[in-house]
N, C-alpha and C positions, 0 to 999 in steps of 0.2 A: 504494500500500500504506500503510495506517495503521500507524504505529509508536507504541507506547505508551511513555510516559516510565517510567524505572526509578529507584527510590529505594532507598538503603540505610537500613533501619529498625532494624537491630540488629547489633552486632559483639561479638566476644569472642575472647580468646586465652589461652593458657597462658603462663607464663614459659618462655622458651627456656633449655634446659639443655645442658650437656656430655653427650654420649651416655653412657648408663648411670649418670649421677650419681644419679638417683632410682630406687632399687632397686624392681623390679617395676612400673615405670611403662610400661605397654604402650600401643599406639596406641588401643585402645578407650577407655581411661581419659582419654587426651589429648583425643580427640574429644568425649567426654561433657563434659569441662570447658569446652572452647571453645564447643561447640554450645549447652550450657545457658546459658552467659553471653550468647551472642548472642540466644537466644530470650527470656531474661529482659530483656535490654536493649530488645528490640522490644516486650515486653509481650504476647507471644502464646504459644500452646502449639504443640507439634510437630504436632498434628492439623491446624493451618492451613497447614502446608507442603505444597505440591503436587508439587514435584520437589526432588531433592537431587543436586548435582554435587560429587563428592568426589575431591580430588587427593592423590596420593602417588606417589613415584618408586620407592622400594624396598619391595617387598612382594608378597604373593601376590594373584592375581586374586580379586575380590570382597571385598577388604579394605574397600572403600568401604561395602558393605552392612553388614559387621560393625561398622564404626565408627558408622554412623548408627543401628544397632539399639540402641545405648545411649541414644538419645534417644526412640525409639519405633519401632513396627512397624505401619505403616498401609497397606502395599502400594503406596506411591508409587514412580514411577520413580527409580532411583538409578543414576547414571552414574559409573563409575570413570574418572579423568582422569590422564594421565601426559604431561607436556610438558616434561620436564627441569626446569630451574630456574624456568621460567615456569608451572609446574603450578598453583600457587595462583591466579594471576590468570587462567589459562585456565578453571578451575572458575568463577571469578567471571564471566568473559565468557559462558560457557554458561548460567549461571543467569540472567544479565541478558538474554540473547537469548530465553529462554523467555518472559520478560515482554514484551520489545519486540515479539515476534511474536504476542502475544495468546494464547499457549498456557497461561499460568498467571498468577495474580495474586500468588502468594507462593512464593518459592523459597529454598533454602538452598545456599550455597557453603561448603564445608568442606575444609580441607587439613591434613595431618599428615605427620610423618616421624619414624621411629625409625631413627637412623643408626648406622653403625659409626665408631669413632674413626679419624682419619687421613685422608689424601687420597683423593679419589674415584677409582674405577677401574671398568673394565668388569665387569659382572655375569656375562655369558655369554661363553665363549671358543670356542664352536662355530659362531659366525656373525659376520657383519661388524659391527664397531662403528659405530654411527650417526655418530660424529664422524670416521671414517676419511678421508672426502673433505676435511674441514676441516684435519685434521692433515697430510695429504699436501701440501696447498697451502701450509700454513705452513712445512713442512719444506723446501720449495724456497726459502723466504726466509731461514730461519735454522735451524741444526742443532737437532734435537729435544733436549729436556731432560726430566727427570722431577722431580716429578709433572707430568702433562700440562696440567692446568688453569692453574696459575700460569705455566707456560711459555707457553701460548697468549696470556694477557693480558700477560705480560711482554714477549713479542715485539712485541705491538701497542704497548706503552708505549715500547719502544726505537724503534719507527718514529716515534712522535710526538716523542720526544727529538731524533732525527736530522733530522726534517723541519721541526719548528717551534721547536725550542730549549727545550722543557720539560726538566726534570731529575727524577731520583728524589726530590729534595726536595719537588717539587710533589705527588707522590703521598703523601709523608709528611705534608704539610700537610692534605691531604684526610683521611687517617687520623686525624690529631690532632683535627680537628674532630669527626669521628664518634664517636671514643672519648669526647671531652668531652661531647657531647650525651647519650651513653648513661648518664652518671652520674645523670641525672634520670629514668631509665626503669626502673621496678621489674620490667618484663617482660624486660629485656635479660639475655643470658647473661653479659656482662661489664659492669661499671660502673666500671672503672678509668680514670683520666685519665693521659695520657702527654704528654711534650713531643715536639717534632719530633725532637730529638736521641735521645730514648729509642727512637722508632720507627725512625729510621735505623740505630741501633745494635743493634736486636733480631736474633734469629736469622735468618740469611739463608735464604730459600726458593728464590730464583732469582737468583744472584749477578750474572749478566751484566746484568740489568735493575735491580739494586739493590732487588729486591722482598723485603721482610722479612715475618716472621710477622705483625707488627702492621698490615700493609697488606692482609692476607688474611682473608676470612671463615672462621669455623670450621665444622666439622660440628656439628650440633645436633639435639636432640630437641625436639618441640613441635607445637602445633596452633593454627590460627586459623579463624574462621568469620564469615560475614556472612549476614544475612537480607535478602533483596531483595523489593520489592513494587511493584505497579502504582500509578498515581495513584488508581484506584478504591479499592484496599485502604487506601492511606494516608488517604484522605478518610473512608472508613467507620470506620476505627479512630482517627480524630482524632490522627494522628501528624505533622501538617504542621510542628509547631514543632521536631521532632527529626529529621525525615527529611532525608537528604542525597541530592540528585539526582546521578545519573551523567549529566553533560551532554555527554559525548563518550567514545567508547571504540573502540579499533581493535586488531585482531590482525594482525600481518604476519609472514610467514615469509621464509626466505632469498630473496634476489634474485639475478639474474645478476651484479650488481655485487659481490656477496659474494665471488665467485670470479674475476671477469674483470678486476678492477682491479689485481691484484697487491699488494693492501694488507692487511696484518695487521689493521689497524683495522677494515676491512670484514669480514674473516673472523671477528672476534669480535662481529659483529652491529650495528655502528654505523649502517650504511645502513638496516637493518631498523628500528632505533629512530627514525631521522630520518623515515622514511616514515610510521610509525605516529603520531608526534607531529604531523606535518603534517595527517594525516587528522583527528585529534582536535581540533586548533585550528580547523579548518574546520567540523567538526560543531558545536562549542560556540560558535563566534563569538568566540573568545578569541585572544590573542597571549601570548607568554611574559611580557610586561610586566604582564599581568593576574593572573598567578599569584603567590600569596603563600608557599605551603608545598609542598614536594616530597619524596616518598619515591621514591628511585631505586635501581637495582640495582648497588650497590657491592660485588659479590662479591670484587673486587680493586680497590684504589684507582685504578689506571689507568682502569678502566671508568667510574668516576664522572667523571673528567676528560673522557673521550670523550663521555659522555652529556650533559655540559653543552653540548657543541657540537651533538649530535644533537637535543636538545630546544629549541635556539634560544636558550639562555641566553648563549652566547658564539659568536662567529664561528668558522668552520673554522680550526683551528690556534691558537685563542686560549683554549682551556680552562684552560691553566696561568695565564694572566693573571687569570682569574676566581678561581682558587685563591689567588693572591697578594692579591687585593683585599679579602677579608673580606666579600664580598657574598653568601656562601652560608651565613652563620650569623646568629645573633641580632643585630639592629641593621643588617644588610645588606639587599640588595635582595630576596633570597629566603632562606628557611631550608630548607636541603637536608638531609634525613635527621635530623630532630629526634629520632627514635627511637634514633639511634645507627647506623642502617643495618645492613646485613648484617655489616659488619666487626666491630661490637661488640654489636649486638642478637642476632646469630646468624643461621644460615641453614639451618633444617630445610626442605628443598627444597619439599615440598608445601605448607607453611604460609606461606612467605615472602610471596607475593602477597596473602594474606588478612590477614597481620599489617600490611602496608602499608596496606591498606584500613581496618583498624581504627584505626591511628594517624591517618590523615587524617580519618576520621569524628570522632574525638575532637577533633582540632584545629579542625574547622569548627563543632563544637558548643560550643567553648570549654571542653572537659572534659579537657585534656591536662596539667593540674596545673603542676608546675614547668617543664615543657618547652613550655608553651603559647606559640604564636606570636601576638603581639598583633595583633588585627584580622584574623585569617585568614578570608578569604572565598572564595578560589578555591584548590583543591588539585590537584596533578598526581601521578599514580602511574606508575612505569615498572618493569617486571619482565621480564627477558630470560632465555632459555635457549638455549644453543648447540645447534645441530643442525637447524633452529633455530626459535625463535619469540619474539616480543616482544608484550606487551600494554601499551598506554598508556591511561590512564583519567583523565578530568577530572571534578571534583566541585564542586558548590556547594550551600549549604543550600537546601532546598526553598522556604523563605519568601522568598528573594531573587527568585524568579521568579513569585511569587504563589501562591495556594492551589492545590495539585495538583488 
């Protein structure tokens, strides 16, 4: 089977906002803003888009069509995508697969979310909650607490503390880094800088794990978009100097080890992340040492620590040593979450994966402004949703591999 190369040729996003902060800002307007920016960045019109894959978690059926209609109505296939917190990168994955398989030369991945303030909760009470199996397994390890999401990641953090010697201060160091990075991101929901002590002393969300508000991602409104293209499209439109190639991409769902190992760390998806990363490194012919800049899913600070290990940046049980080392910020081995990550940039579920794609595209083009990672040539993206799915994507500028 011939597999076509896939390139990101345009990206765009809105500023992420506290839910309801912009009065009257509904999801069609969000999608119009991010989608128009992505099309303008690619230098094309909507009429050249052959498929659109649109992600959102909270909303009515066909919201994807309503969102895209702000950009144009040309009769193209529009797919509505919902994959929990991995929704945005799932839309990206589907849009890329259409090109890989030769079904289209130019596609749009778009994601948005209009959220309610406060912790996430089940939408429907007349059917089984998709996370029930995960929660029941975790409850056998540690008594349930509320809200459920910080409890789940907090239990996994406690497991790492007890098994490997990490502490809540390591989680605070990760949060401190990401808040500091967001100060240079005009798209971030928060741009405040905090000390480790500030973070440790903030309002407690899950006391047993030492998880404070400043270690947790907020609910957010916002949208992100990416235009993808084939090698033929890139060449015909003379976009080789700006195109960013997706050199590896994998989606993985829950494994037997998610439930069979008696590990809270696996129950929040770390094995999924590890398997997806291994696939991507093999596809791209890369190792973690080749990567310069990373956007990963720090919905809660402990998850960034687990993901260091899953992506191969640190050995198993050694993620906290990496948090101590300074190797995940400017001047270190990698710059992780230069955007501020979910903790500070915000986390509108359907948009998160596409905002990560936008950030890494800007980084590889050298267009990230004050948060630019010097010499960034290889980028890695990680976006996870419990229930579960993870998408890992590797990027390089098209010109590094020759003319498309």
